[in-house]
C-alpha positions as CSV (number, residue, x, y, z in Angstrom):
1,M,179.3,167.8,200.0
2,M,177.1,165.6,202.2
3,T,175.4,164.2,199.2
4,F,178.6,163.5,197.1
5,V,181.1,162.7,199.8
6,V,179.6,161.6,203.1
7,M,176.7,159.4,201.9
8,P,178.6,157.4,199.2
9,L,181.5,157.0,201.4
10,D,179.5,155.6,204.2
11,A,177.6,153.4,201.8
12,A,180.7,152.0,200.3
13,W,182.4,151.5,203.7
14,N,179.3,149.7,205.0
15,V,179.1,147.4,201.9
16,T,182.8,146.5,201.8
17,V,183.5,146.6,205.6
18,Q,187.2,147.0,204.7
19,W,189.2,149.8,203.3
20,F,191.1,149.3,200.1
21,G,192.0,152.9,199.3
22,G,195.3,153.2,201.1
23,E,196.3,155.4,203.9
24,A,196.4,158.8,202.1
25,L,192.9,158.4,200.6
26,C,191.6,157.3,203.9
27,K,192.9,160.3,205.7
28,L,191.6,162.6,202.8
29,L,188.1,161.1,202.8
30,C,187.9,161.0,206.7
31,F,188.9,164.9,206.6
32,L,186.2,165.5,203.9
33,K,183.6,163.6,205.8
34,L,184.1,165.6,208.9
35,F,184.4,168.9,207.1
36,A,181.3,168.4,205.2
37,M,179.3,167.5,208.4
38,Q,180.7,170.6,210.2
39,A,180.2,172.9,207.3
40,A,176.6,171.8,207.0
41,A,176.0,172.6,210.7
42,F,177.8,175.9,210.6
43,I,175.9,177.0,207.4
44,L,172.5,176.4,209.2
45,V,173.7,178.7,211.8
46,V,174.5,181.3,209.2
47,I,171.1,180.9,207.7
48,T,169.5,181.2,211.2
49,L,171.5,184.4,212.0
50,D,170.6,185.8,208.6
51,R,166.9,185.2,209.1
52,H,167.1,186.6,212.6
53,Y,168.8,189.7,211.4
54,A,166.3,190.2,208.6
55,I,163.4,189.9,211.0
56,L,164.9,192.4,213.5
57,H,166.1,194.9,210.9
58,P,164.0,194.5,207.7
59,L,165.1,197.7,206.0
60,D,168.8,197.1,206.4
61,A,169.1,194.9,203.3
62,L,172.1,196.7,201.8
63,S,174.7,195.4,204.3
64,A,173.2,191.8,204.3
65,H,175.3,190.7,201.4
66,R,178.5,191.7,202.9
67,R,177.6,190.4,206.3
68,N,176.5,187.0,204.8
69,R,179.7,186.6,202.9
70,C,181.7,187.3,206.1
71,L,179.6,184.7,208.0
72,L,179.9,182.1,205.3
73,L,183.7,182.7,205.2
74,L,183.8,182.2,208.9
75,A,181.7,179.0,208.7
76,W,183.9,177.5,206.1
77,S,187.1,178.5,207.9
78,L,185.8,177.1,211.2
79,S,185.0,173.8,209.4
80,L,188.4,173.7,207.9
81,L,190.2,174.4,211.1
82,L,188.1,171.9,213.1
83,A,188.4,169.1,210.6
84,S,192.2,169.5,209.9
85,P,193.2,167.3,213.0
86,Q,191.4,164.5,211.3
87,V,194.2,164.2,208.7
88,S,196.8,163.3,211.5
89,F,194.5,161.0,213.6
90,W,193.5,158.5,211.0
């Protein structure tokens, strides 16, 4: 999402300096931009927690799949929740 949403959006915005997409598209793209940045940060935390747990409990690989799915769902949900006010602000 960072590569396909945030970077092209910022590049286009820096080149044009003006928004031509309308209010609804502006709100959507600002939401996606914030969502992508927060999701990237939260997923890094999930990766870190997974590596930490793998080092502390190397033989407990059977529960890692379910735990990682839950952590990823939590990361995406938190990103969605924290980015949702962006729709009403812009």
